N, CA, C and O atoms as a GROMACS GRO file, in nm:
protein
  304
    1UNK      N    1   0.103  -0.126   0.009
    1UNK     CA    2  -0.018   0.022  -0.003
    1UNK      C    3   0.139   0.149   0.004
    1UNK      O    4   0.246   0.157   0.064
    2UNK      N    5   0.060   0.226  -0.099
    2UNK     CA    6   0.136   0.312  -0.094
    2UNK      C    7   0.076   0.421  -0.037
    2UNK      O    8  -0.034   0.466  -0.067
    3UNK      N    9   0.198   0.489   0.098
    3UNK     CA   10   0.141   0.670   0.120
    3UNK      C   11   0.105   0.815   0.025
    3UNK      O   12   0.021   0.904   0.017
    4UNK      N   13   0.225   0.771  -0.033
    4UNK     CA   14   0.189   0.931  -0.118
    4UNK      C   15   0.234   0.894  -0.278
    4UNK      O   16   0.332   0.841  -0.331
    5UNK      N   17   0.132   0.941  -0.315
    5UNK     CA   18   0.166   0.967  -0.471
    5UNK      C   19   0.203   1.127  -0.594
    5UNK      O   20   0.116   1.200  -0.642
    6UNK      N   21   0.327   1.137  -0.613
    6UNK     CA   22   0.355   1.244  -0.710
    6UNK      C   23   0.286   1.224  -0.836
    6UNK      O   24   0.309   1.133  -0.914
    7UNK      N   25   0.204   1.311  -0.849
    7UNK     CA   26   0.132   1.360  -0.906
    7UNK      C   27   0.150   1.447  -1.080
    7UNK      O   28   0.208   1.556  -1.079
    8UNK      N   29   0.112   1.406  -1.179
    8UNK     CA   30   0.166   1.551  -1.259
    8UNK      C   31   0.070   1.628  -1.256
    8UNK      O   32  -0.051   1.627  -1.238
    9UNK      N   33   0.191   1.730  -1.290
    9UNK     CA   34   0.019   1.878  -1.324
    9UNK      C   35  -0.027   1.840  -1.354
    9UNK      O   36  -0.025   1.750  -1.438
   10UNK      N   37  -0.143   1.922  -1.261
   10UNK     CA   38  -0.275   1.924  -1.358
   10UNK      C   39  -0.365   1.806  -1.243
   10UNK      O   40  -0.485   1.830  -1.243
   11UNK      N   41  -0.330   1.703  -1.162
   11UNK     CA   42  -0.347   1.591  -1.190
   11UNK      C   43  -0.346   1.605  -0.999
   11UNK      O   44  -0.272   1.696  -0.962
   12UNK      N   45  -0.390   1.557  -0.928
   12UNK     CA   46  -0.442   1.520  -0.789
   12UNK      C   47  -0.360   1.426  -0.727
   12UNK      O   48  -0.277   1.366  -0.796
   13UNK      N   49  -0.369   1.403  -0.609
   13UNK     CA   50  -0.334   1.310  -0.518
   13UNK      C   51  -0.471   1.274  -0.460
   13UNK      O   52  -0.544   1.340  -0.386
   14UNK      N   53  -0.491   1.104  -0.533
   14UNK     CA   54  -0.654   1.059  -0.385
   14UNK      C   55  -0.611   0.987  -0.302
   14UNK      O   56  -0.491   0.973  -0.328
   15UNK      N   57  -0.641   0.922  -0.199
   15UNK     CA   58  -0.622   0.806  -0.147
   15UNK      C   59  -0.778   0.620  -0.189
   15UNK      O   60  -0.892   0.587  -0.158
   16UNK      N   61  -0.737   0.602  -0.219
   16UNK     CA   62  -0.869   0.536  -0.236
   16UNK      C   63  -0.904   0.422  -0.127
   16UNK      O   64  -0.846   0.355  -0.042
   17UNK      N   65  -1.080   0.446  -0.201
   17UNK     CA   66  -1.145   0.359   0.020
   17UNK      C   67  -1.159   0.237  -0.040
   17UNK      O   68  -1.102   0.191  -0.138
   18UNK      N   69  -1.240   0.191   0.030
   18UNK     CA   70  -1.320   0.081   0.022
   18UNK      C   71  -1.466   0.115  -0.060
   18UNK      O   72  -1.555   0.052  -0.117
   19UNK      N   73  -1.441   0.216  -0.037
   19UNK     CA   74  -1.615   0.159  -0.061
   19UNK      C   75  -1.639   0.268  -0.258
   19UNK      O   76  -1.747   0.287  -0.315
   20UNK      N   77  -1.486   0.319  -0.314
   20UNK     CA   78  -1.455   0.364  -0.412
   20UNK      C   79  -1.482   0.233  -0.553
   20UNK      O   80  -1.514   0.116  -0.529
   21UNK      N   81  -1.462   0.282  -0.677
   21UNK     CA   82  -1.513   0.167  -0.762
   21UNK      C   83  -1.458   0.306  -0.890
   21UNK      O   84  -1.506   0.419  -0.887
   22UNK      N   85  -1.364   0.265  -0.980
   22UNK     CA   86  -1.311   0.327  -1.028
   22UNK      C   87  -1.471   0.415  -1.157
   22UNK      O   88  -1.448   0.533  -1.185
   23UNK      N   89  -1.534   0.387  -1.186
   23UNK     CA   90  -1.661   0.366  -1.215
   23UNK      C   91  -1.686   0.514  -1.185
   23UNK      O   92  -1.657   0.609  -1.257
   24UNK      N   93  -1.772   0.518  -1.009
   24UNK     CA   94  -1.770   0.674  -0.943
   24UNK      C   95  -1.709   0.762  -0.943
   24UNK      O   96  -1.752   0.877  -0.933
   25UNK      N   97  -1.509   0.706  -0.962
   25UNK     CA   98  -1.478   0.804  -0.877
   25UNK      C   99  -1.471   0.895  -1.016
   25UNK      O  100  -1.488   1.016  -1.002
   26UNK      N  101  -1.445   0.840  -1.162
   26UNK     CA  102  -1.456   0.928  -1.281
   26UNK      C  103  -1.595   0.974  -1.351
   26UNK      O  104  -1.605   1.044  -1.452
   27UNK      N  105  -1.718   0.908  -1.260
   27UNK     CA  106  -1.809   0.968  -1.320
   27UNK      C  107  -1.812   1.109  -1.162
   27UNK      O  108  -1.743   1.208  -1.186
   28UNK      N  109  -1.853   1.110  -1.085
   28UNK     CA  110  -1.824   1.182  -0.980
   28UNK      C  111  -1.689   1.281  -1.007
   28UNK      O  112  -1.730   1.397  -1.016
   29UNK      N  113  -1.549   1.273  -1.021
   29UNK     CA  114  -1.456   1.350  -1.099
   29UNK      C  115  -1.479   1.445  -1.228
   29UNK      O  116  -1.426   1.552  -1.257
   30UNK      N  117  -1.598   1.350  -1.312
   30UNK     CA  118  -1.590   1.449  -1.482
   30UNK      C  119  -1.442   1.381  -1.531
   30UNK      O  120  -1.328   1.427  -1.523
   31UNK      N  121  -1.450   1.359  -1.539
   31UNK     CA  122  -1.255   1.209  -1.659
   31UNK      C  123  -1.296   1.084  -1.668
   31UNK      O  124  -1.348   1.029  -1.571
   32UNK      N  125  -1.274   1.007  -1.813
   32UNK     CA  126  -1.339   0.914  -1.810
   32UNK      C  127  -1.197   0.718  -1.715
   32UNK      O  128  -1.099   0.658  -1.673
   33UNK      N  129  -1.287   0.736  -1.740
   33UNK     CA  130  -1.182   0.637  -1.658
   33UNK      C  131  -1.067   0.550  -1.734
   33UNK      O  132  -1.015   0.447  -1.691
   34UNK      N  133  -1.042   0.605  -1.842
   34UNK     CA  134  -0.991   0.547  -1.966
   34UNK      C  135  -0.818   0.675  -1.898
   34UNK      O  136  -0.704   0.627  -1.891
   35UNK      N  137  -0.852   0.833  -1.858
   35UNK     CA  138  -0.779   0.925  -1.828
   35UNK      C  139  -0.706   0.845  -1.709
   35UNK      O  140  -0.586   0.819  -1.704
   36UNK      N  141  -0.849   0.794  -1.568
   36UNK     CA  142  -0.709   0.779  -1.468
   36UNK      C  143  -0.655   0.656  -1.454
   36UNK      O  144  -0.556   0.632  -1.385
   37UNK      N  145  -0.703   0.595  -1.503
   37UNK     CA  146  -0.592   0.457  -1.526
   37UNK      C  147  -0.501   0.534  -1.657
   37UNK      O  148  -0.613   0.581  -1.680
   38UNK      N  149  -0.425   0.582  -1.745
   38UNK     CA  150  -0.383   0.658  -1.812
   38UNK      C  151  -0.280   0.753  -1.702
   38UNK      O  152  -0.173   0.801  -1.667
   39UNK      N  153  -0.364   0.739  -1.693
   39UNK     CA  154  -0.242   0.802  -1.500
   39UNK      C  155  -0.164   0.793  -1.378
   39UNK      O  156  -0.090   0.856  -1.301
   40UNK      N  157  -0.253   0.616  -1.414
   40UNK     CA  158  -0.158   0.569  -1.298
   40UNK      C  159  -0.118   0.417  -1.334
   40UNK      O  160  -0.142   0.311  -1.276
   41UNK      N  161  -0.062   0.443  -1.428
   41UNK     CA  162   0.044   0.338  -1.492
   41UNK      C  163   0.040   0.215  -1.361
   41UNK      O  164   0.001   0.253  -1.251
   42UNK      N  165   0.076   0.086  -1.378
   42UNK     CA  166   0.170  -0.035  -1.321
   42UNK      C  167   0.060  -0.002  -1.120
   42UNK      O  168   0.121  -0.008  -1.013
   43UNK      N  169  -0.114   0.031  -1.131
   43UNK     CA  170  -0.195   0.024  -1.027
   43UNK      C  171  -0.316  -0.072  -1.143
   43UNK      O  172  -0.332  -0.067  -1.265
   44UNK      N  173  -0.380  -0.149  -1.039
   44UNK     CA  174  -0.476  -0.280  -1.118
   44UNK      C  175  -0.598  -0.174  -1.057
   44UNK      O  176  -0.589  -0.091  -0.967
   45UNK      N  177  -0.697  -0.206  -1.130
   45UNK     CA  178  -0.765  -0.115  -1.032
   45UNK      C  179  -0.900  -0.254  -1.015
   45UNK      O  180  -0.998  -0.265  -0.942
   46UNK      N  181  -0.839  -0.344  -1.126
   46UNK     CA  182  -0.946  -0.463  -1.004
   46UNK      C  183  -0.897  -0.564  -0.871
   46UNK      O  184  -0.957  -0.645  -0.801
   47UNK      N  185  -0.735  -0.508  -0.876
   47UNK     CA  186  -0.756  -0.601  -0.747
   47UNK      C  187  -0.614  -0.439  -0.638
   47UNK      O  188  -0.508  -0.458  -0.578
   48UNK      N  189  -0.694  -0.307  -0.663
   48UNK     CA  190  -0.639  -0.204  -0.506
   48UNK      C  191  -0.669  -0.241  -0.409
   48UNK      O  192  -0.751  -0.331  -0.389
   49UNK      N  193  -0.586  -0.157  -0.298
   49UNK     CA  194  -0.661  -0.175  -0.164
   49UNK      C  195  -0.679  -0.015  -0.122
   49UNK      O  196  -0.622   0.088  -0.158
   50UNK      N  197  -0.789  -0.043  -0.026
   50UNK     CA  198  -0.804   0.009   0.010
   50UNK      C  199  -0.617   0.108   0.093
   50UNK      O  200  -0.507   0.061   0.124
   51UNK      N  201  -0.668   0.240   0.098
   51UNK     CA  202  -0.604   0.326   0.099
   51UNK      C  203  -0.446   0.367   0.006
   51UNK      O  204  -0.362   0.449   0.043
   52UNK      N  205  -0.443   0.317  -0.069
   52UNK     CA  206  -0.370   0.319  -0.223
   52UNK      C  207  -0.390   0.467  -0.275
   52UNK      O  208  -0.499   0.522  -0.292
   53UNK      N  209  -0.286   0.511  -0.292
   53UNK     CA  210  -0.279   0.666  -0.369
   53UNK      C  211  -0.255   0.666  -0.520
   53UNK      O  212  -0.144   0.633  -0.563
   54UNK      N  213  -0.330   0.693  -0.583
   54UNK     CA  214  -0.379   0.760  -0.745
   54UNK      C  215  -0.380   0.874  -0.766
   54UNK      O  216  -0.390   0.965  -0.683
   55UNK      N  217  -0.371   0.880  -0.854
   55UNK     CA  218  -0.348   1.046  -0.941
   55UNK      C  219  -0.481   1.086  -1.004
   55UNK      O  220  -0.513   1.002  -1.088
   56UNK      N  221  -0.547   1.161  -0.996
   56UNK     CA  222  -0.738   1.184  -1.032
   56UNK      C  223  -0.646   1.291  -1.173
   56UNK      O  224  -0.547   1.347  -1.128
   57UNK      N  225  -0.676   1.320  -1.341
   57UNK     CA  226  -0.637   1.401  -1.376
   57UNK      C  227  -0.721   1.490  -1.339
   57UNK      O  228  -0.815   1.428  -1.290
   58UNK      N  229  -0.749   1.644  -1.333
   58UNK     CA  230  -0.804   1.732  -1.407
   58UNK      C  231  -0.870   1.717  -1.540
   58UNK      O  232  -0.807   1.702  -1.645
   59UNK      N  233  -1.073   1.724  -1.524
   59UNK     CA  234  -1.184   1.778  -1.586
   59UNK      C  235  -1.136   1.816  -1.676
   59UNK      O  236  -1.037   1.876  -1.635
   60UNK      N  237  -1.139   1.827  -1.853
   60UNK     CA  238  -1.083   1.875  -1.891
   60UNK      C  239  -1.134   2.017  -1.935
   60UNK      O  240  -1.255   2.031  -1.916
   61UNK      N  241  -1.059   2.145  -1.998
   61UNK     CA  242  -1.155   2.231  -2.013
   61UNK      C  243  -1.246   2.237  -2.131
   61UNK      O  244  -1.224   2.171  -2.233
   62UNK      N  245  -1.345   2.315  -2.115
   62UNK     CA  246  -1.407   2.313  -2.200
   62UNK      C  247  -1.506   2.508  -2.210
   62UNK      O  248  -1.564   2.577  -2.127
   63UNK      N  249  -1.477   2.520  -2.341
   63UNK     CA  250  -1.590   2.650  -2.339
   63UNK      C  251  -1.660   2.650  -2.489
   63UNK      O  252  -1.607   2.679  -2.597
   64UNK      N  253  -1.803   2.606  -2.460
   64UNK     CA  254  -1.836   2.564  -2.589
   64UNK      C  255  -1.908   2.672  -2.608
   64UNK      O  256  -1.893   2.626  -2.721
   65UNK      N  257  -1.964   2.758  -2.614
   65UNK     CA  258  -1.981   2.890  -2.630
   65UNK      C  259  -1.953   3.019  -2.636
   65UNK      O  260  -2.034   3.112  -2.633
   66UNK      N  261  -1.723   3.028  -2.650
   66UNK     CA  262  -1.705   3.130  -2.666
   66UNK      C  263  -1.577   3.115  -2.633
   66UNK      O  264  -1.563   3.000  -2.592
   67UNK      N  265  -1.476   3.174  -2.630
   67UNK     CA  266  -1.353   3.146  -2.665
   67UNK      C  267  -1.281   3.162  -2.494
   67UNK      O  268  -1.298   3.231  -2.393
   68UNK      N  269  -1.174   3.020  -2.551
   68UNK     CA  270  -1.082   3.043  -2.415
   68UNK      C  271  -1.014   3.103  -2.359
   68UNK      O  272  -0.903   3.057  -2.381
   69UNK      N  273  -1.003   3.220  -2.266
   69UNK     CA  274  -0.903   3.309  -2.211
   69UNK      C  275  -0.874   3.233  -2.119
   69UNK      O  276  -0.962   3.175  -2.055
   70UNK      N  277  -0.690   3.213  -2.082
   70UNK     CA  278  -0.613   3.235  -1.965
   70UNK      C  279  -0.578   3.347  -1.890
   70UNK      O  280  -0.459   3.375  -1.906
   71UNK      N  281  -0.642   3.427  -1.808
   71UNK     CA  282  -0.603   3.586  -1.768
   71UNK      C  283  -0.474   3.561  -1.706
   71UNK      O  284  -0.434   3.451  -1.666
   72UNK      N  285  -0.397   3.698  -1.700
   72UNK     CA  286  -0.261   3.704  -1.732
   72UNK      C  287  -0.257   3.826  -1.633
   72UNK      O  288  -0.321   3.929  -1.651
   73UNK      N  289  -0.152   3.795  -1.495
   73UNK     CA  290  -0.112   3.951  -1.429
   73UNK      C  291  -0.149   4.049  -1.553
   73UNK      O  292  -0.117   4.065  -1.671
   74UNK      N  293  -0.265   4.125  -1.425
   74UNK     CA  294  -0.293   4.249  -1.474
   74UNK      C  295  -0.405   4.285  -1.541
   74UNK      O  296  -0.447   4.400  -1.548
   75UNK      N  297  -0.452   4.195  -1.589
   75UNK     CA  298  -0.696   4.130  -1.684
   75UNK      C  299  -0.741   4.171  -1.578
   75UNK      O  300  -0.694   4.160  -1.464
   76UNK      N  301  -0.811   4.207  -1.606
   76UNK     CA  302  -0.924   4.202  -1.463
   76UNK      C  303  -1.111   4.136  -1.581
   76UNK      O  304  -1.218   4.119  -1.522
   0.00000   0.00000   0.00000
């Protein structure tokens, strides 16, 4: 069982609980099961134990009705 996981930028560490399923975690975080699997190479989600630290990728950005803009210092 792993205590701490270093996640790539944009992903967050999450501690797996006995009540978790890959489907419910993905749905609750707005990401795909595949994205979670890809963020955690070497973890078998069919055999994962409670207390295991995994990485959950960030929800994809979406801007269906306009242009996505990153606000920079000095902008309001």
